[in-house]
C-alpha positions in Angstrom: 4.7 -13.9 9.5 3.3 -13.2 12.9 2.7 -9.7 14.2 4.3 -8.2 17.3 2.1 -5.2 18.1 4.1 -3.0 20.4 2.6 -0.2 22.5 3.0 3.2 20.9 3.6 1.7 17.4 2.1 2.0 14.0 2.1 -0.5 11.1 2.4 0.3 7.4 1.8 -2.6 5.0 3.3 -2.8 1.6 0.5 -3.5 -0.7 1.1 -6.3 -3.2 2.7 -9.2 -1.2 0.8 -12.2 0.1 2.7 -12.5 3.4 6.2 -11.9 2.1 8.2 -10.6 -0.8 8.7 -13.1 -3.7 12.4 -13.5 -2.7 11.8 -13.2 1.0 11.9 -10.3 3.4 15.4 -9.1 3.8 16.8 -6.0 5.6 15.0 -2.8 4.7 13.2 -4.6 1.8 10.1 -6.1 3.4 6.4 -6.8 2.7 5.4 -4.9 5.8 6.9 -2.3 8.0 6.4 -1.6 11.7 7.0 2.1 12.8 8.0 2.6 16.4 9.3 5.5 18.5 12.8 6.5 17.6 15.3 7.1 20.4 15.8 10.7 19.2 13.4 12.8 17.2 14.6 13.4 13.7 11.8 15.3 12.1 12.1 18.6 10.2 9.8 21.6 9.6 10.0 24.7 7.4 11.7 27.8 8.8 13.2 30.7 6.9 12.0 31.6 3.4 14.4 33.4 1.1 12.7 35.2 -1.8 16.0 35.8 -3.5 19.2 33.8 -3.7 21.0 35.5 -0.9 24.3 34.4 0.5 22.4 32.7 3.4 20.2 30.9 0.9 23.2 29.7 -1.1 24.8 28.5 2.1 21.7 26.5 3.0 21.6 24.9 -0.4 25.3 23.9 -0.2 25.3 22.8 3.4 25.4 19.0 4.1 23.6 19.6 7.4 20.8 22.0 6.3 17.6 20.7 4.6 16.2 23.0 2.0 14.0 23.2 -1.1 14.5 25.5 -4.0 11.5 26.6 -6.1 12.3 28.1 -9.5 9.5 30.5 -10.3 11.2 31.9 -13.4 14.6 32.3 -14.9 15.1 35.4 -12.8 13.5 34.3 -9.5 14.2 31.3 -7.2 12.7 30.9 -3.7 14.6 28.9 -1.2 12.9 27.4 1.9 15.1 26.3 4.8 14.1 23.5 7.0 15.0 23.1 10.7 15.0 20.2 13.2 11.6 19.4 14.7 11.9 17.8 18.2 8.2 16.9 18.2 8.3 14.3 15.4 9.9 11.1 14.3 10.5 10.8 10.6 10.5 7.6 8.5 11.4 7.5 4.8 9.9 5.0 2.5 11.1 4.8 -1.1 12.7 3.0 -4.0 16.2 4.3 -3.3 18.5 2.0 -1.4 20.5 4.9 0.0 21.1 4.8 3.8 18.6 7.5 4.7 15.7 5.3 3.4 14.2 3.4 6.3 12.1 1.0 4.1 12.8 0.1 0.5 9.9 -0.7 -1.8 9.7 -1.6 -5.5 7.0 -1.0 -8.1 3.8 -2.9 -7.8 3.2 -5.2 -10.7 0.4 -7.8 -11.2 1.1 -11.3 -9.8 3.2 -10.2 -6.9 6.5 -9.9 -8.8 9.1 -7.1 -8.5 10.6 -4.8 -11.0 14.4 -5.2 -11.3 16.2 -4.5 -8.1 18.3 -2.0 -10.0 15.6 0.6 -9.7 17.2 2.8 -7.1 16.4 6.2 -8.5 16.1 8.7 -5.7 13.1 10.2 -7.6 11.0 7.4 -6.2 11.3 8.0 -2.5 8.5 8.7 0.0 9.3 10.2 3.4 7.0 9.7 6.4 6.8 11.9 9.4 5.4 11.0 12.8 4.8 13.1 16.0 7.7 12.7 18.5 6.7 14.4 21.8 3.3 16.0 21.7 0.3 13.8 22.6 -2.9 13.2 20.7 -1.6 14.5 17.3 -2.2 12.4 14.2 0.4 11.1 11.8 0.5 13.2 8.6 1.3 12.6 5.0 2.9 15.0 2.5 3.9 14.6 -1.1 7.5 13.9 -2.2 9.1 15.7 -5.1 10.8 12.4 -6.0 7.8 10.1 -5.7 8.6 9.0 -2.1 7.0 9.3 1.2 8.0 10.8 4.5 5.9 9.9 7.5 5.8 12.0 10.6 4.7 10.4 13.9 4.2 12.0 17.2 7.2 11.3 19.5 5.9 10.5 22.9 8.0 10.4 26.1 8.9 7.1 27.4 7.1 5.7 30.4 3.7 7.3 29.5 0.7 5.0 30.5 -0.5 3.0 27.5 -4.1 4.1 28.0 -3.1 7.7 27.1 -1.0 6.7 24.0 -2.9 7.9 21.0 -0.4 8.3 18.2 -1.2 9.9 14.9 0.6 9.8 11.6 0.8 12.3 8.8 2.3 11.8 5.4 4.3 14.7 4.1 5.6 14.8 0.6 9.2 16.0 0.8 12.3 14.2 -0.3 15.6 15.9 0.1 17.2 13.6 2.6 19.6 12.0 0.3 21.3 15.2 -0.7 19.8 17.6 2.0 18.9 20.0 -0.8 16.0 19.5 -3.2 15.5 21.6 -6.4 12.0 22.3 -7.8 13.5 23.6 -11.1 10.9 23.2 -13.8 9.2 26.5 -14.3 5.9 24.9 -15.4 5.8 22.5 -12.5 2.8 22.9 -10.1 4.1 25.2 -7.4 2.8 28.3 -5.8 3.2 30.8 -2.9 0.7 30.6 -0.1 -0.9 33.5 1.8 1.5 33.3 4.7 4.5 33.5 2.4 5.4 29.8 2.5 5.9 27.8 -0.8 4.0 24.7 -1.7 3.9 22.4 -4.8 2.9 19.0 -6.2 5.3 16.3 -7.3 5.6 15.3 -10.9 3.4 12.2 -10.7 1.8 13.0 -7.3 1.4 11.2 -4.0 -2.3 10.1 -3.6 -4.1 9.1 -0.5 -7.5 7.5 0.2 -9.1 7.3 3.6 -11.9 4.7 4.0 -15.2 5.7 5.4 -16.4 4.0 8.6 -12.8 2.8 9.4 -11.3 -0.4 8.2 -13.9 -3.0 9.0 -16.6 -5.1 7.4 -18.7 -2.0 7.2 -16.0 0.1 5.5 -16.7 2.0 2.3 -14.1 3.5 0.0 -13.4 7.2 0.2 -12.2 9.6 -2.4 -8.7 9.7 -3.7 -6.9 13.0 -3.0 -3.5 14.4 -3.8 -1.1 15.5 -1.1 1.2 18.5 -1.6 4.7 19.1 -0.4 3.4 20.9 2.7 0.8 18.3 3.4 -2.3 20.1 2.0 -5.1 18.1 0.4 -6.2 18.6 -3.2 -8.6 17.1 -5.6 -7.0 15.0 -8.3 -5.5 16.6 -11.4 -6.9 15.8 -14.8 -4.0 13.4 -15.4 -1.3 12.3 -13.0 1.4 14.7 -14.2 -0.8 17.6 -15.3 0.6 21.1 -14.6 -2.6 22.5 -13.2 -3.3 21.5 -9.6 -6.8 20.4 -8.5 -9.0 22.3 -6.2 -7.8 22.5 -2.6 -10.0 20.6 -0.1 -9.6 22.5 3.1 -12.1 20.4 5.0 -10.0 17.2 4.7 -6.8 16.3 6.4 -3.6 14.5 5.5 -3.8 12.6 8.8 -3.6 8.8 8.2 -6.3 6.6 9.6 -6.6 2.8 9.9 -7.0 1.5 6.4 -5.6 4.6 4.5 -4.1 3.8 1.1 -1.1 5.7 -0.2 -0.2 5.5 -3.8 3.3 6.4 -5.1 2.6 5.9 -8.8 3.7 2.3 -9.1 3.7 1.2 -5.5 0.7 1.2 -3.2 0.8 1.1 0.7 -1.9 0.1 3.1 -1.6 1.9 6.5 -2.7 0.0 9.6 -2.7 1.1 13.2 -1.9 -1.0 16.2 -5.5 -0.4 17.4 -6.9 -1.6 14.1 -4.7 -4.7 14.0 -5.9 -5.7 17.4 -9.3 -6.5 15.7 -7.7 -8.2 12.7 -7.3 -12.0 12.4 -3.7 -13.1 13.2 -1.7 -15.5 11.0 -2.4 -18.2 13.7 -6.1 -17.6 13.2 -5.8 -17.9 9.4 -3.9 -21.2 9.9 -6.7 -22.5 12.2 -9.2 -21.6 9.4 -7.1 -23.4 6.9 -7.0 -26.6 9.0 -10.8 -26.4 9.7 -11.4 -26.1 5.9 -9.2 -29.1 5.2 -10.8 -31.1 8.0 -14.1 -30.9 6.1 -12.3 -33.1 3.4 -13.6 -31.4 0.3 -13.5 -33.7 -2.7 -13.0 -33.2 -6.4 -16.3 -34.1 -8.1 -14.4 -35.6 -11.1 -11.5 -37.5 -9.6 -13.2 -38.0 -6.1 -9.8 -37.3 -4.5 -9.6 -35.3 -1.3 -8.4 -31.7 -1.6 -6.4 -29.7 0.9 -5.1 -26.1 0.9 -1.3 -26.1 1.3 0.3 -24.5 4.3 0.4 -20.7 4.3 4.1 -20.4 3.4 4.0 -22.9 0.5 4.1 -21.4 -3.0 4.2 -24.4 -5.3 1.2 -26.4 -6.5 0.8 -29.9 -5.3 -1.5 -32.8 -6.2 -4.1 -32.0 -3.5 -4.3 -28.3 -4.5 -7.9 -27.1 -4.9 -8.6 -25.6 -8.3 -11.8 -23.6 -9.2 -13.8 -22.5 -12.2 -14.1 -18.8 -11.4 -17.1 -18.3 -13.5 -19.3 -20.5 -11.3 -17.2 -21.1 -8.2 -17.2 -25.0 -8.4 -14.0 -26.3 -6.7 -12.2 -29.3 -8.2 -8.8 -30.9 -8.1 -6.6 -30.4 -11.2 -7.8 -32.6 -14.1 -8.0 -32.4 -17.9 -11.8 -32.9 -18.2 -13.1 -30.9 -21.1 -9.6 -30.2 -22.4 -8.7 -30.3 -26.1 -6.8 -33.0 -27.7 -4.1 -30.7 -29.0 -1.8 -29.8 -26.1 -0.6 -26.6 -27.7 -4.2 -25.4 -28.2 -5.0 -26.3 -24.6 -2.0 -24.4 -23.3 -3.2 -21.2 -25.1 -6.7 -21.6 -24.0 -7.7 -19.1 -21.3 -11.0 -20.6 -20.3 -12.3 -24.1 -19.4 -15.8 -25.6 -19.2 -17.0 -26.6 -15.8 -18.1 -30.3 -15.8 -20.7 -29.5 -13.1 -22.6 -26.6 -14.8 -21.0 -26.1 -18.2 -20.1 -22.6 -17.4 -16.9 -21.4 -19.1 -14.3 -19.3 -17.3 -10.8 -19.2 -15.8 -9.7 -22.4 -14.2 -7.0 -21.6 -11.6 -5.4 -23.0 -8.4 -6.7 -21.5 -5.2 -4.4 -19.9 -2.6 -5.3 -18.6 0.8 -4.6 -14.9 1.4 -1.8 -15.0 3.9 -1.5 -11.3 4.8 -3.9 -10.9 7.7 -3.6 -7.1 7.6 -5.7 -7.1 4.4 -8.7 -8.8 6.1 -11.6 -6.7 7.3 -13.0 -9.5 9.4 -12.1 -12.9 10.8 -14.7 -15.0 9.1 -13.9 -18.3 7.2 -12.4 -18.1 3.6 -15.4 -18.7 1.4 -14.8 -16.5 -1.6 -12.0 -16.1 -4.2 -10.8 -13.1 -6.3 -11.2 -13.3 -10.0 -9.0 -14.1 -12.0 -6.1 -14.8 -9.6 -7.8 -17.3 -7.2 -6.7 -15.8 -3.9 -9.2 -16.9 -1.2 -10.4 -15.0 1.9 -13.6 -14.1 3.6 -16.7 -12.8 1.9 -16.6 -9.3 3.4 -12.9 -9.0 2.6 -13.4 -9.8 -1.1 -16.4 -7.5 -1.2 -14.4 -4.6 0.3 -11.4 -4.8 -2.0 -13.6 -5.4 -5.1 -15.0 -1.9 -4.7 -11.6 -0.2 -4.0 -10.4 1.4 -7.2 -6.6 1.7 -7.2 -4.7 4.2 -9.3 -3.3 2.7 -12.6 -1.1 4.6 -15.0 -1.5 8.3 -15.5 -5.3 8.7 -15.0 -7.0 5.3 -14.8 -8.3 3.4 -11.8 -9.2 -0.3 -11.4 -10.0 -2.8 -8.7 -7.2 -5.3 -7.9 -6.5 -8.3 -5.6 -4.7 -7.0 -2.5 -2.6 -10.1 -2.3 -1.1 -9.9 -5.8 -2.4 -6.6 -7.3 -3.7 -8.4 -10.3 -6.7 -6.5 -11.8 -10.0 -8.0 -11.0 -12.4 -9.3 -13.7 -15.9 -10.7 -13.9 -19.1 -8.9 -12.9 -18.1 -8.5 -9.2 -14.4 -9.2 -9.1 -15.0 -12.2 -6.8 -16.9 -15.5 -6.7 -18.4 -17.7 -3.9 -16.7 -21.1 -3.8 -18.7 -24.3 -4.0 -17.1 -27.2 -2.3 -18.3 -30.9 -2.6 -18.4 -32.7 0.7 -16.9 -36.3 0.9 -19.2 -39.1 -0.4 -18.5 -41.3 2.7 
């Protein structure tokens, strides 16, 4: 779970997992991805636009080596855009498909940190990422993917360049024709249009959304506005619903360049983008372990059973007898006990709330777990607050930040969620300050 921050590298965290996937990180299916310079640039860029289906356009569509997108404007007109190799960018593809062209495989985000069935390998859920390959001081960019995937383009810098001059940028671009080389935008009513310079652009069925935080990703950060990214990487205001045919207003003043803390939503999977520079100011897993040991060294006690409580190691997932539990309405920390429970076991099992023996407040009674994914922290302060109702514990500033971030949900809704398990937040503020009882001796 430790990070290896390499010079000239970027990090993209998969939003949902508390340190690792439920079944462990394996191969291309991981809880976090590190993007580093490729040995050879593999990016692409638009080149020739065919306004009619010429023999050359038909050849581009059928070629296994030629990337292309076909836009069906009407039954009588189809525009074909050829794409050519771009030696200035590295391209990384993130998506649900398990085909070889996908660099990092993700699954839909569901509350509680669980996965949808591994059988979800539909290529319509892929997101390519493109990163600059040679040119210095260019940001990474994000574009929308016609099949709900992400391509990330990163500047490809020459080897041996001094690290003080390495300023890599990343842009998300939404295109996904890498599995078959040819992509067809066939629905006549789909959101697509011709730009002034003659190039084609469009929006994916469910859209690729991005949100850049204000004031960076730190304890002073504030959430930005969610925007939609087009196939060519242009920025638009959100549509009325996720799959509406009418595009939002173009926001020419904003960019698809990813910054530290940018969120990317793929309609079912959400990614947090972190840079190497940003992670240098983020607590490490070793630091989180030191905070856990310091918390346990204070020997917090259960005010009912008077037994000493202890947070389990960061990699442990099962509840033990020393596990701290908390009443999330008031924040009082206890060990597990049946105080205030009903005599009927079946009724007790169905009961969603318990009464705190310290203050009589009624609310969720859950085990507490430390947030293990250090990339989600905005500071390195001690874990003093918990998210409601899941019970994941982290610093006050971290809970305050994520409690105000509204994540896309469904076709047009937004709600705040715990970054460690994506469970929707409840209560007045989405978090609660924990109250520990010191040992009596």
